[in-house]
C-alpha positions in Angstrom: 138.3 184.5 42.8 141.4 182.2 42.2 141.5 180.0 39.1 140.9 176.2 40.0 143.6 174.0 39.4 143.7 171.9 36.2 143.1 168.1 36.9 145.7 166.3 34.8 144.9 162.8 35.9 142.5 160.8 38.2 142.7 157.3 39.5 140.8 155.2 41.8 142.8 153.8 44.5 140.3 152.0 46.5 136.5 151.2 46.8 134.6 149.6 49.5 130.7 149.4 50.1 130.9 152.8 51.7 133.9 154.5 50.5 135.9 155.4 47.2 139.3 157.0 47.4 140.5 158.8 44.3 143.7 160.2 43.7 144.2 163.4 41.5 147.0 164.9 40.0 146.8 168.7 39.9 148.3 171.6 38.4 147.8 175.0 40.0 147.6 178.3 38.2 151.0 179.4 39.4 152.5 176.0 37.8 152.9 174.1 41.0 151.9 170.3 40.9 150.5 168.2 43.5 148.9 164.8 44.0 145.9 164.7 46.4 143.8 161.6 47.5 140.3 162.3 48.6 137.2 160.4 49.6 134.2 160.5 47.1 130.8 161.3 47.9 128.8 158.1 48.3 125.3 157.8 47.0 122.7 160.6 46.6 124.0 162.7 49.5 122.8 163.1 53.2 120.6 165.0 55.5 121.1 166.3 59.0 117.8 167.0 60.6 117.0 169.6 63.4 113.6 168.2 64.7 111.9 170.9 66.8 109.4 169.4 69.3 108.2 172.9 70.1 109.8 176.4 69.7 112.3 175.8 72.6 113.1 171.9 72.3 115.2 170.0 69.9 115.2 166.2 69.8 118.5 164.7 69.7 119.7 161.0 69.3 122.3 158.8 71.2 123.8 156.1 68.9 127.0 154.2 68.6 129.6 155.9 66.3 132.0 153.0 65.1 134.5 155.8 63.8 135.1 156.8 67.5 134.2 153.6 69.2 131.7 155.1 71.7 128.2 156.5 72.0 127.6 160.0 70.9 124.6 162.5 71.2 124.0 164.2 68.1 121.2 165.2 65.5 119.6 162.5 63.6 120.9 162.1 60.1 121.1 159.7 57.1 121.4 158.9 53.4 119.1 160.2 50.6 117.9 157.1 49.0 117.6 156.8 45.3 114.4 158.6 43.9 114.1 160.8 47.2 114.7 164.5 47.5 116.3 165.8 50.8 113.1 166.7 52.4 111.7 163.4 51.7 114.9 161.7 53.1 114.7 164.1 56.2 111.1 163.1 57.1 112.0 159.4 56.5 115.1 159.3 58.5 113.2 161.5 61.2 110.4 158.8 61.5 112.9 155.9 61.3 115.3 157.4 64.2 113.2 159.7 66.4 109.7 158.3 65.8 108.3 161.5 64.6 107.4 163.0 61.2 107.3 166.7 60.3 104.6 168.8 58.8 107.1 171.6 57.9 110.5 171.0 56.6 112.9 173.6 55.4 116.4 173.4 53.9 118.9 175.7 56.1 122.4 175.1 54.5 124.7 172.6 53.1 127.8 171.8 55.2 130.9 170.1 54.3 133.1 167.9 56.4 137.0 168.1 55.9 136.7 169.5 52.3 140.5 169.4 51.9 140.1 165.5 51.4 136.4 164.7 51.4 133.8 165.4 48.9 131.2 164.9 51.5 128.5 167.5 52.4 125.3 167.3 54.2 122.0 169.3 54.1 120.7 170.7 57.3 116.9 170.3 57.4 114.7 172.0 60.1 111.7 169.9 61.0 108.8 171.6 62.7 105.2 170.5 63.5 106.1 167.0 64.5 103.6 164.4 65.0 104.2 160.9 66.2 104.9 158.3 63.5 107.5 155.6 63.4 109.1 153.8 60.4 111.4 150.6 60.8 115.0 151.8 60.4 118.2 149.9 59.7 119.8 150.7 62.9 121.1 147.5 65.0 119.6 148.9 68.1 117.0 151.2 69.3 118.0 154.7 69.2 117.7 156.9 72.5 115.7 160.2 71.8 116.9 163.1 74.0 114.8 166.4 74.3 117.2 169.4 75.0 116.3 173.1 75.4 117.8 175.3 72.6 118.4 178.1 75.3 120.9 175.5 77.0 123.3 174.8 74.1 126.4 175.9 76.2 125.7 172.8 78.5 125.2 170.6 75.5 128.3 171.8 73.9 130.5 171.3 77.0 129.4 167.5 77.3 132.0 165.0 76.4 129.4 162.8 74.5 128.4 165.6 72.3 131.2 166.4 69.9 130.1 165.9 66.4 130.8 169.5 64.4 127.8 169.2 62.0 125.4 168.8 64.7 126.8 171.7 66.8 126.7 174.2 63.8 123.3 173.2 62.8 122.0 173.7 66.3 123.5 177.3 66.3 122.2 178.1 62.8 118.8 177.1 63.7 118.8 178.6 67.2 119.6 181.9 65.3 117.0 181.4 62.7 114.2 180.6 65.3 115.4 183.7 67.4 115.3 186.0 64.3 111.9 184.5 63.4 110.7 185.3 66.9 112.1 188.8 66.8 110.2 189.6 63.6 106.9 188.5 65.2 107.3 191.1 68.0 
């Protein structure tokens, strides 16, 4: 395992309501020095929920993505609020965005997004045993819920309005987990 670089200096470059940018002066084990900028994590973290309506059907959402200026299909996701753990946050976000709660929640994996310059990670949570339950959310408009069969992921991934890498990775992880679970039962 390589030796981590020595952080010689840190400096906050900017801070907004949602983002903090930090500059780091690093010295690597071979003596090379570099200055990096990175976006720091905001808040308590975030969850990405894979809500399974049944053994074959995942519930996706279509909502506006300001970063790309268009509507996208993705998995529901959201911030972990202070005082919540990841599973509590996943269930709350599920009720706010999809209109379901989950009887069974399982942490699957932490995924990073652009680790070269972002401290961001998101916890993938599998939600099963769904039941109807809605909480008011903070979204500016009603979110469309789209049921999709897991055995048709190729068609989903080929869509122009399904491009979010974290959702793609999470769906393949969960599909494989569920297939392995089904194989063990046989």
